[in-house]
C-alpha positions in Angstrom: 0.0 0.0 0.0 1.2 3.4 -0.8 0.8 6.5 1.3 -1.4 9.5 0.5 -0.6 11.3 -2.7 1.2 14.6 -2.2 0.4 17.3 -4.7 3.4 18.9 -6.5 2.6 22.3 -5.0 2.9 20.9 -1.4 6.1 19.1 -2.4 7.5 22.4 -3.7 6.6 24.2 -0.5 8.3 21.6 1.6 11.4 21.8 -0.5 11.4 25.7 -0.3 10.8 25.6 3.5 13.8 23.3 3.9 16.2 26.1 2.7 18.6 27.3 5.4 17.5 30.9 5.0 13.8 30.2 5.5 14.5 27.9 8.5 16.5 30.8 10.0 13.6 33.3 9.3 11.1 30.9 10.9 13.3 30.5 14.0 13.5 34.3 14.3 9.7 34.7 14.0 9.1 32.0 16.6 11.6 33.6 18.9 9.6 36.8 18.9 6.4 34.9 20.0 6.6 35.5 23.7 3.0 34.5 24.4 2.8 31.4 22.3 0.2 32.8 19.9 2.0 31.3 16.8 2.9 28.0 18.5 0.3 25.9 16.6 0.9 27.6 13.2 2.8 25.9 10.5 6.0 27.4 9.1 4.2 28.3 5.8 1.5 30.2 7.7 4.2 32.2 9.5 5.9 33.1 6.3 2.7 34.0 4.4 2.9 37.6 5.7 6.2 38.0 3.8 4.6 37.2 0.4 2.1 39.6 -1.2 0.2 39.4 -4.4 0.0 42.0 -7.1 -3.5 43.0 -5.8 -2.2 43.4 -2.3 0.7 45.5 -3.5 -1.6 47.8 -5.4 -3.7 48.3 -2.2 -0.7 49.6 -0.3 -0.9 53.4 -0.1 2.0 55.2 -1.8 1.7 58.2 0.5 1.9 57.6 4.2 4.1 56.1 6.9 5.1 52.5 6.6 3.0 50.1 8.7 4.8 49.0 11.9 4.1 45.3 11.0 5.8 45.9 7.6 8.8 47.5 9.4 8.9 44.5 11.8 8.9 42.0 8.8 11.7 44.0 7.1 13.7 43.9 10.3 13.2 40.1 10.7 14.0 39.5 7.0 17.3 41.4 7.1 18.2 39.9 10.5 17.7 36.5 9.0 19.9 37.5 6.0 22.6 38.4 8.6 22.3 35.1 10.4 22.4 33.2 7.2 25.7 34.9 6.3 27.0 34.1 9.8 26.1 30.4 9.4 27.7 30.3 6.0 31.0 32.0 6.6 31.4 31.9 10.4 31.9 35.6 10.7 29.6 37.9 12.6 27.3 39.8 10.2 25.7 42.9 11.6 22.8 44.5 9.7 22.1 48.2 10.1 18.8 49.4 8.7 17.8 53.1 8.1 14.3 53.7 6.8 12.7 57.1 6.2 9.1 57.8 7.1 8.3 57.6 3.4 9.5 54.0 3.2 12.8 54.7 1.4 16.0 53.5 3.0 19.0 51.3 3.0 20.4 48.3 4.7 24.1 47.9 5.4 25.8 44.7 6.3 29.3 44.5 7.7 31.0 41.1 7.8 34.7 41.2 8.6 36.1 43.3 5.8 33.1 42.9 3.6 30.5 45.7 3.4 27.2 45.1 1.5 24.6 47.8 0.8 21.0 47.3 -0.3 19.1 50.5 -1.0 15.7 51.5 -2.3 
């Protein structure tokens, strides 16, 4: 007897969630859960807030301050990038994020003698 059939989309999700970066991001999100509200949620549910559709992107106002939840997700994302760099090369990676009230900004990573900049 064979087990239940797994759809290709579910298999792709499992493969994607197995990546070291996404595992690191999920660990960071779960570490922020001090009251256990996300304890029963699957990893894919936690990461769903990081993925937006074209319709959701169009609904975001152009003028106005960035939402605190969006700022938190940005901080978690770039912290996970820094941790992934640390795991990969063994050197401490420190991200510094500067974001204006309009949503424009930059992220600077320093790792040993390497400096990486991401700006919008």
